[in-house]
N, C-alpha and C positions, 0 to 999 in steps of 0.2 A: 641282790646286793653282791657285788664282787669285792672280795677282800684280798689284798696281796700282802704277804708277809715276806720280808727280806731277812734272811738269816745270815749273820756274819760268821765267818769261820773263826774258830778259836786260834789265837796266835801264841806261840811260845817264843819268848825272847831270851837269848843267852848272851850274857856279857862276859867276854874273855879278853884278856890282854894278849896281844901277839906283838911283842917288841920288834920294831923294825919292819912292820908290815908296809908302811908307806914307802920306805926305801926299796923293799922287794918289788912293790908295784912299779915304782919309777924305773928300777933296773930291768924289769920285765918288759916295759914299754919300749926299751932300747931305741930304735930308730923311728918309731912311729911318732909323728908330730902330735903334741898334746891337744891342739884345737880340734882336729877331727874326732879324736877319741872322746873328748868332753862333749861335743855336740851330739855324737852318736848315742851317748849315754844320757842325754837330756840334762846336762849341767854346763856350767860355764868353765872355761879354762882355769879361772881363778880357783874354783872349787876343786878341780882336779889337782892343782898345785897344793892346795891346803891338805888334801888327802895324802899326797905324796910326801909332804913335809911333816905330816902328823900333827898339823895345827888343828884339824878336825879330829876329835877323839873317838869317833865312831863312824862306821860305814854300813849302810844297809846291805844285807846279803845279796839282794837283787843287783845292786850296783857292783859289788865285788865280783859276782858271777859274770856280769857283763864285761867288766874290765878283763877278767881272766880269759874269757872267750876270745876277746880281741887280741890278747897277748900270746895265744897259742900254748906251746909246751911249757914255757916259763909260767904262764898263768895257771896252768893245771897243777904245777908244782906248788904254787901258793895255795890253791884250793885244797890240795892234799894236806898241807900243813895246818890249815884252818880246820879241816875235817878231823885230823888227829887231836887237835887241841879240844874241839867240841866233844869228841868221844871221851877224852880224858876227864873233861868237866862233868860229863854225865855219869862217869864211873864205869864205862864200858871197858871190859878187859879184852885184850887181844886173844884170838883163837877161838 
């Protein structure tokens, strides 16, 4: 008898407010057309617009990383801000 066990990884979810994240993402996109960005990330352009206008109140980290990767240096700046916010939420002190 062959038994297979599939173990799921434990996930940690952190909810943090980052006012203006949608606008930062929109500004970082600069001259990149929204449709190719959306399709590359597996979503519709309408969903991208909802993220940028902050109609969506959350964004999966994987999607945020994908957007940041496509946006280059400006995207990296956004990830740095998110990182600092998460470290603050966790109570991690500098140094």
